[in-house]
C-alpha positions as CSV (number, residue, x, y, z in Angstrom):
1,M,-24.6,-6.8,16.7
2,P,-24.7,-10.0,15.0
3,P,-22.3,-13.2,16.3
4,R,-19.0,-12.5,14.6
5,S,-19.2,-16.1,13.0
6,S,-22.3,-15.2,11.1
7,V,-20.0,-12.3,9.1
8,P,-18.7,-13.1,6.0
9,Q,-14.9,-13.3,5.6
10,L,-14.1,-10.4,2.9
11,P,-11.2,-12.3,0.5
12,G,-8.1,-10.7,2.3
13,G,-9.8,-9.2,4.8
14,P,-8.8,-9.5,8.2
15,D,-10.6,-12.4,10.4
16,A,-14.2,-11.6,10.3
17,G,-14.6,-13.9,13.4
18,Q,-12.0,-11.9,15.3
19,P,-12.2,-7.8,16.3
20,V,-10.8,-5.8,13.6
21,P,-7.1,-4.7,13.8
22,R,-6.3,-1.0,14.3
23,T,-2.7,-1.7,14.4
24,P,-0.4,0.3,11.4
25,V,-0.4,-1.0,8.4
26,D,3.3,-0.9,6.9
27,G,4.2,1.6,8.8
28,L,0.8,3.8,8.5
29,D,-1.8,4.5,11.2
30,L,-5.5,5.4,10.5
31,R,-4.7,8.8,10.7
32,A,-2.2,8.7,8.2
33,F,-3.9,6.7,6.1
34,A,-6.6,9.2,6.0
35,A,-4.4,12.1,5.6
36,I,-2.9,10.8,2.3
37,S,-6.2,9.8,1.1
38,A,-7.4,13.1,1.8
39,A,-4.4,14.9,-0.3
40,L,-4.9,12.0,-3.0
41,A,-8.7,13.1,-3.3
42,T,-8.0,16.9,-3.9
43,R,-6.3,16.4,-6.7
44,D,-4.1,19.6,-6.1
45,E,-1.0,17.8,-7.3
46,P,-0.1,14.5,-9.0
47,R,-0.8,11.3,-7.4
48,A,2.9,10.4,-7.8
49,A,4.2,13.4,-5.8
50,V,1.5,12.8,-2.8
51,L,2.5,9.4,-2.6
52,A,6.5,10.1,-3.0
53,R,6.5,12.6,-0.7
54,A,4.7,10.3,1.8
55,G,7.8,8.0,0.9
56,L,5.2,5.6,-0.7
57,T,5.3,3.9,-3.8
58,E,1.8,3.3,-6.2
59,L,2.3,-0.7,-5.2
60,R,2.8,0.0,-1.2
61,W,-0.2,2.5,-1.0
62,T,-2.4,0.0,-3.0
63,S,-1.8,-2.4,-0.6
64,I,-1.9,-0.2,2.7
65,E,-4.9,1.2,1.1
66,T,-6.2,-2.0,0.5
67,T,-6.0,-3.6,3.9
68,W,-7.4,-0.3,5.4
69,L,-10.6,-0.6,3.6
70,L,-11.0,-4.2,4.1
71,R,-10.5,-3.5,7.9
72,V,-13.4,-0.9,7.5
73,A,-15.4,-3.1,5.6
74,T,-15.3,-5.9,8.3
75,A,-15.8,-3.3,11.2
76,L,-19.0,-2.3,9.3
77,L,-20.1,-5.9,8.5
78,Q,-19.6,-6.4,12.2
79,Q,-21.9,-3.7,12.8
80,D,-18.6,-1.8,14.4
81,L,-19.0,1.8,13.5
82,S,-16.0,2.8,15.3
83,L,-13.5,2.5,12.7
84,S,-15.5,3.6,10.4
85,R,-16.4,6.9,12.4
86,D,-12.5,7.3,13.2
87,H,-11.4,7.3,9.9
88,D,-14.2,9.5,8.5
89,E,-13.5,11.9,11.8
90,A,-9.3,11.9,10.6
91,F,-10.4,12.2,6.7
92,A,-12.5,15.4,7.6
93,A,-10.0,16.9,9.5
94,A,-7.0,16.0,7.1
95,Q,-9.2,18.0,4.5
96,A,-9.7,21.2,6.8
97,E,-6.0,21.3,7.3
98,I,-5.6,21.0,3.4
99,A,-7.9,23.9,3.0
100,A,-6.2,25.9,5.5
101,R,-3.3,25.9,3.7
102,R,-4.9,26.7,0.4
């Protein structure tokens, strides 16, 4: 693992010299973020409907999505695969749940 000081700082991202936070972003933890992302990826219903059901506006969702993706990217640059793995597992679980409801 490279020293955190050698990890580039992504514009708008978390401090690359510190462990990446896993705290909820605007009320959405990683699992909720992945579930909404999976629902949007299916394109089974309009994007606006998915976001409205989650109580989100497009602007709020974009901010949440950007923050989580910058966190994942920063963790990967730090060679910490755990956040990406946790996201992928939550996304896959959400996809399976959606498929089971079809």
